[in-house]
N, C-alpha and C positions, 0 to 999 in steps of 0.2 A: 710670176709676173715677166712680161716681156723684157727685151734688154732694148727693143728699138726706143731711139730717142730722136726729138727735134731738139735741133741745136740753134740757140739765138745767141748771137754776140755782138757785143759792143753796143748795146742799148744806152744812149747817152741821156742823161737827165740832169737837170738843176734842182738841187735838195739843200735844205737846211739841215745838217747833220753833225754833231760835233759837241763836246764838252763845253768848250769856251763859249763865251758869249758872241763873240765875232763870227764863230763858226754858226751859230744858231740865228744870228741876224740877217747874214746874207749869203742868199743860196750860191752852192758851190757845184762843179761838176762831179757828177758820179757815173760810173760806168758799170752797167749790170749784163751778166750771161746767165742764160737760162739754159739747163738741160732738161728738158720732158720726157718723161717716161711714158709712152702710149703706144699700145700696138698700131704699127703701120702696115700691117700686111694686107688688110683689104684697100686701104687707099693704093698702095701698089700695084694691086691687082686690077682694080676698077678704073684707076685714073680720074676718080671723082672726089671733088674738093669736099663734098659732103661727108666723106669717110675718114678723113682728118680732122685734125685740130686747128683752129685758125688762129694761126701764129700773130696775125695783126692784132688779134683780140687779146691774145696774151701779152702782148707789148703794150697796148693800152691800160689793161690791169695792172702790169707791174708798174708803170709811170703813176697810176692813180694812188697806188700804195705808197709813193714816195712824197706825196704832197704836205703830209702833217711832218712837222719838225720831229727830230730825233736827237738823243745823246750819242747814240751807238749804231755803228754799221750793222752789227749784230740784231738789232732791233728792225732797222731797214730790211735786212735780208729775210727776217722772220715774217714782217708783213708782206713782202713779196711773194714768198712762198705760199703763205696763205692764200694770196689773190690767185697764183697760178693753179693751185689745186681746187680753188673754186670755180675756176673758168671753165672747165669741162670734165663731168663726170667720168669720162673715160681715162684722165689722168691719173696714173698710178702712182707716181712720184716725181719729184723735182729736185734738181741741184741749183743753187742759185749762187751766185758770186758777185758781190757788190764791192767796186773799188772807188776810193777816193783818188781823183787824178792830181791833185795838189793837196798832198797830206801836209799839215802844219806842224812838220818838224824841221829842226836846225840842221838838216843834213840832206845830201843829193838822193833823193827817194822818188824813183818814179811813180809809184802807186802804193797805197797801203790798203787792204781790204779784207774780207772775209768770204768762207764758202762754206755754205750748210747743205745738207740734204733732208728732206722730209717726204714722208709717204703718208699717201692716204689711208686714214685709220679704218679698221674693218667695222 
């Protein structure tokens, strides 16, 4: 498997995610980071956009994966990973990080999040 990666950082979405009723009723800001494992060698040689993965399309797929409410960030991350892997057959694996930017805890906590790694099944 290639070690090349597309790195997409700081994708902001509004989503309904949380265990409590208030978190499920009102959309809150989440931030998503994606590492997409794909061979970038051909694109590096040809300088042709058709030889790489459309990262705008990956962002669109990730945002679409956050539209349904979820109780857990883990579930949101799993849906995003599934959407990324479905986005282009050349993608071998992805690492998805999802963070709540205003976590509902009684402490000074900048973010709360999860990071998962998923690979295409053979």
